[in-house]
C-alpha positions in Angstrom: -9.5 12.0 -10.4 -11.5 14.9 -8.9 -11.9 13.2 -5.6 -8.3 11.8 -5.5 -6.0 13.1 -2.7 -2.3 13.6 -2.8 -0.9 12.6 0.6 2.5 13.8 1.8 4.2 12.4 4.9 7.4 14.3 5.4 10.1 12.9 7.8 13.4 14.3 8.8 15.2 12.5 5.9 12.5 11.1 3.6 9.2 12.0 2.0 6.5 9.4 1.5 3.9 10.3 -1.1 0.7 8.7 -2.4 -2.2 9.6 -4.6 -5.3 7.8 -3.4 -8.4 7.6 -5.6 -12.0 7.8 -4.2 -11.9 4.0 -3.6 -8.7 4.4 -1.6 -6.6 2.7 -4.3 -3.1 4.0 -4.8 -2.7 5.6 -8.2 0.8 6.8 -7.5 3.1 5.9 -4.5 6.7 6.3 -3.7 9.3 7.5 -1.2 12.1 10.1 -1.8 15.1 9.3 0.4 17.9 11.5 1.7 15.8 14.7 1.5 18.1 16.1 4.2 20.9 15.9 1.7 19.2 16.8 -1.6 16.8 19.4 -0.4 13.0 19.8 -0.6 13.0 21.4 -4.0 14.5 18.3 -5.5 12.1 16.1 -3.5 9.1 17.9 -4.8 10.5 17.8 -8.4 10.5 14.1 -7.9 6.9 14.0 -6.7 5.8 16.2 -9.6 7.6 14.0 -12.1 6.0 10.9 -10.6 2.5 12.5 -11.0 3.3 13.5 -14.6 4.5 10.0 -15.4 1.3 8.5 -14.0 -0.8 11.0 -16.0 -2.1 12.8 -12.8 -2.8 16.4 -13.2 -2.5 18.2 -9.8 -5.3 20.5 -11.0 -7.7 17.6 -11.0 -7.0 16.5 -7.4 -9.3 17.2 -4.6 -6.5 18.4 -2.3 -3.1 17.6 -0.8 -3.0 16.2 2.7 0.0 16.7 5.0 0.9 14.9 8.2 1.9 17.4 10.8 3.1 16.0 14.2 2.3 18.8 16.6 -0.7 21.1 16.4 -0.6 22.2 20.1 -4.0 23.3 21.3 -4.6 25.4 18.2 -5.3 22.7 15.7 -7.5 19.8 16.9 -8.9 18.7 13.5 -7.8 18.6 9.9 -7.2 22.2 8.9 -7.1 24.0 5.5 -3.7 25.6 5.2 -3.3 29.3 4.5 -0.6 31.8 5.5 -1.8 32.1 9.1 -1.9 28.3 9.6 1.5 28.0 8.0 2.8 30.5 10.6 1.0 28.7 13.4 2.7 25.4 12.5 6.1 27.2 12.5 5.4 28.6 15.9 4.9 25.1 17.2 8.3 23.9 16.0 9.8 24.1 19.5 7.4 21.3 20.6 8.4 19.0 17.8 11.8 20.1 16.4 12.4 16.9 14.5 9.0 16.7 12.9 7.3 20.0 12.3 10.1 21.5 10.2 10.0 18.8 7.5 6.2 19.0 7.4 6.3 22.7 7.1 8.9 22.4 4.3 6.6 20.0 2.5 3.6 22.3 2.9 5.5 25.3 1.5 7.0 23.4 -1.4 3.6 22.0 -2.3 1.9 25.4 -2.1 4.5 26.8 -4.4 4.6 23.9 -6.8 0.7 23.5 -7.0 -0.7 26.9 -6.2 -4.2 26.0 -7.2 -4.4 22.9 -5.0 -6.1 23.0 -1.6 -3.8 22.0 1.2 -5.0 20.3 4.4 -2.9 19.7 7.5 -3.7 16.6 9.5 -2.3 16.6 13.0 -0.9 13.7 15.0 -1.9 15.5 18.2 -5.5 16.0 17.2 -6.7 12.5 18.2 -5.6 13.3 21.8 -7.1 16.8 22.0 -9.9 15.4 24.2 -7.8 13.5 26.7 -9.4 13.5 30.1 -7.9 16.1 32.4 -6.4 13.5 34.7 -4.4 12.2 31.8 -3.5 15.5 30.1 -2.4 17.5 33.1 1.1 17.7 34.5 1.3 18.2 38.3 3.2 21.5 38.0 2.2 25.0 39.1 -1.2 25.6 37.4 -0.6 29.2 36.5 2.7 28.4 34.9 1.2 25.5 33.0 -1.7 27.6 31.7 0.5 30.5 30.7 3.1 28.4 28.8 0.8 25.8 27.3 2.3 22.9 29.3 0.1 19.8 29.1 0.2 16.3 27.5 -0.6 16.5 23.8 0.4 13.0 22.6 1.5 12.0 19.1 1.1 9.3 16.5 -2.6 10.0 16.8 -3.3 9.4 13.1 -1.9 5.9 13.4 -3.6 5.1 16.8 -7.0 6.2 15.5 -6.7 4.3 12.3 -5.4 1.1 14.0 -8.0 1.2 16.7 -10.7 1.3 14.0 -9.1 -1.5 12.0 -8.8 -3.7 15.1 -12.5 -3.3 15.8 -13.3 -4.2 12.1 -11.0 -7.3 12.4 -12.7 -8.4 15.6 -16.2 -7.8 14.1 -17.2 -5.6 17.0 -18.4 -2.0 17.3 -15.5 0.3 18.1 -17.5 1.9 20.9 -17.6 -1.4 22.7 -13.9 -2.0 22.9 -11.0 -1.2 25.3 -7.7 -1.4 23.5 -4.0 -0.9 24.3 -2.4 0.2 21.0 1.4 0.1 20.6 2.8 2.1 17.8 6.4 0.9 17.6 8.7 2.4 15.0 11.8 4.5 15.3 9.4 6.7 17.3 7.2 4.7 19.7 4.1 5.4 21.7 1.3 3.6 23.5 -2.3 4.6 23.8 -5.2 3.4 25.9 -8.4 3.7 23.8 -11.9 3.1 25.1 -14.9 3.3 22.8 -12.8 4.7 20.0 -11.5 7.6 22.0 -8.1 7.9 23.9 -8.1 8.0 27.6 -4.3 8.1 28.0 -1.2 8.1 25.9 2.6 7.8 26.5 3.9 10.9 24.7 3.5 14.2 26.4 4.1 17.9 25.8 6.6 16.7 23.1 7.3 13.4 21.4 10.1 12.7 23.9 8.0 11.1 26.7 7.0 7.5 27.2 8.4 4.4 25.6 12.1 3.9 24.7 12.6 4.9 21.0 15.3 4.8 18.4 17.1 7.9 19.4 14.8 9.3 22.1 14.7 8.2 25.8 11.1 8.2 26.7 10.4 8.7 30.4 13.2 10.5 32.2 13.3 12.0 35.7 13.1 15.8 35.2 15.8 15.9 37.9 18.2 14.3 35.4 17.9 17.4 33.2 18.5 19.7 36.1 21.5 17.6 37.1 23.0 17.9 33.6 22.3 21.7 33.5 24.4 22.0 36.7 27.1 20.0 35.0 27.5 22.5 32.2 25.0 21.3 29.6 23.0 24.1 27.9 19.5 23.7 26.4 20.8 23.2 22.9 23.1 20.4 24.1 20.3 18.8 26.1 17.9 19.0 23.1 20.5 17.2 20.9 21.1 14.6 23.6 17.4 13.9 24.1 16.4 13.8 20.4 19.5 12.3 18.8 21.8 10.6 21.3 19.4 8.7 23.6 17.1 5.7 23.4 18.5 2.6 21.6 21.2 4.8 20.0 22.4 6.2 23.3 22.4 2.8 25.0 23.7 0.6 22.3 25.2 2.8 19.6 22.5 1.7 17.0 18.9 2.6 16.5 17.8 0.3 13.8 16.1 -2.6 15.5 17.6 -5.2 13.2 21.1 -4.0 14.1 20.2 -4.0 17.8 19.1 -7.7 17.7 22.1 -8.7 15.7 24.4 -7.0 18.2 22.5 -8.4 21.2 22.7 -12.0 19.8 26.4 -11.6 19.1 27.0 -11.0 22.8 27.1 -7.2 22.9 26.3 -6.3 26.5 25.0 -2.8 25.9 22.8 -3.9 23.1 21.3 -6.7 25.3 20.7 -4.1 28.0 19.1 -1.7 25.5 16.7 -4.5 24.3 15.8 -5.4 27.8 15.1 -1.8 28.8 12.9 -1.4 25.7 10.9 -4.5 26.5 10.6 -3.6 30.2 9.2 -0.2 29.4 6.7 -1.7 27.0 5.5 -4.3 29.5 5.1 -1.6 32.2 2.9 0.6 29.9 0.8 -2.4 28.9 0.1 -3.2 32.5 -0.6 0.4 33.4 -3.0 0.9 30.5 -4.9 -2.3 31.3 -5.4 -0.8 34.7 -6.4 2.6 33.3 -9.0 0.9 31.1 -10.3 -1.3 33.8 -9.4 -4.3 31.7 -8.6 -4.6 28.0 -10.2 -6.4 25.1 -7.1 -6.4 23.0 -3.4 -5.4 22.9 -2.6 -4.2 19.4 0.9 -4.0 17.8 1.5 -1.7 14.8 4.2 0.2 12.9 7.6 -1.1 11.6 8.9 -2.8 14.8 5.5 -3.8 16.1 4.4 -5.4 12.8 7.7 -7.1 11.9 9.6 -8.2 15.0 7.9 -11.3 16.5 10.5 -11.7 19.1 9.8 -8.3 20.5 6.1 -8.9 20.7 6.7 -12.2 22.6 9.3 -10.8 25.0 7.3 -7.6 25.7 4.2 -9.5 26.8 6.0 -12.3 28.6 4.8 -12.9 32.1 1.5 -11.1 31.7 -0.7 -14.2 32.0 -2.0 -12.8 35.3 -3.6 -10.0 33.2 -5.1 -12.5 30.8 -2.5 -11.8 28.1 -0.9 -14.8 26.4 0.9 -15.0 23.0 0.8 -18.0 20.8 4.4 -18.6 19.7 3.4 -20.3 16.4 0.9 -17.6 15.4 3.3 -14.9 16.4 6.0 -16.3 14.2 3.9 -16.1 11.0 4.5 -13.1 8.7 1.4 -12.1 6.9 -0.2 -9.1 5.3 -3.2 -7.5 7.0 -4.5 -7.8 10.5 -3.9 -11.0 12.4 -4.4 -12.6 15.8 -1.3 -13.8 17.7 -2.9 -14.5 21.1 -3.1 -18.0 22.5 -6.5 -19.8 22.5 -6.5 -19.5 26.3 -5.7 -15.8 26.4 -8.5 -13.7 27.9 -7.2 -10.7 26.0 -6.8 -10.7 22.3 -3.3 -9.9 21.0 -3.3 -8.5 17.4 -1.0 -7.2 14.8 -2.7 -4.5 12.7 -0.7 -2.7 10.0 -0.9 1.0 10.2 -1.5 3.2 7.1 -1.1 6.8 7.9 -1.4 7.9 4.3 -4.7 6.2 3.9 -5.9 7.7 7.2 -4.8 11.2 6.1 -6.7 10.9 2.8 -9.9 9.9 4.5 -9.6 12.7 7.0 -9.0 15.2 4.2 -12.1 14.0 2.4 -14.2 14.3 5.5 -12.9 17.8 6.2 -13.6 19.0 2.7 -17.0 17.4 2.7 -17.7 19.2 6.0 -16.7 22.5 4.5 
């Protein structure tokens, strides 16, 4: 067990955990739900109990790896956690208020519960640290941007990096030979243009609010909308709540679970139908834009909960893109299967793939690489 890694992926209301052995097999795996109600102490008591039941001694583990959404420009690679790093992650909470606090709670609880275990933070923003300047830079006053750290950081990088590598493996081609549009579609959603295994653009920006329509977040919004709302009496706290909790599918249709959205749309609910159409339109727009940024794509890759499990969305989002060489085979697309699969038509010039993401596996691998490097 000495090279096994405990991976903790803390969300706003749940905690996913997994112990992966050196061959990437899951020794222990589970999810603690409703952490926002029961608290982190109870959640980690549950993790400790699961480890004990499986006969896993935390003292025999290589390390614990934590998914942290935002590392700003400070943390651009997997990082050993100490008190200074913990404080640094806390200072970045304002850039990811839904995501960094639970990750931080997970880190603190694990450090307290397993004081002899090394802790490694793996950052979603790290994959995008090397974005080209033309993709990372906002066209605002340069001095203001440099002084306040305003730039595009991206998110979901752990998933995008993993899925891009898995897509190359599935296609049997070197990763450095491929241009990919990767669509991570879950409650949070983002797109990435990946050339040669490195990102050249991504839809999320300074925070995880920019880009695609999401479950409760709006994606792209004219900054003038926020100024307009400020002049109508909204303060920053109210705007933050609006953008993080009362926008996206939730704001448009009153639901944010994609299954509920489709049920409502099919029952004749007008706002739900509009929300679905807006979601697909934004996706289609980003696919077209990223094919242009890449100068042509080898594949469009769907991943995460919605991307992997909603065939109708994949079909509708790519409808009408035949001029870009992108065509979906309806029969292939309708088949549910484990593992990577091809859903493009035989006549499609661009491959269309569904590739399951596995953030916990990707984190474990990055933790091992980091500690081997140290």
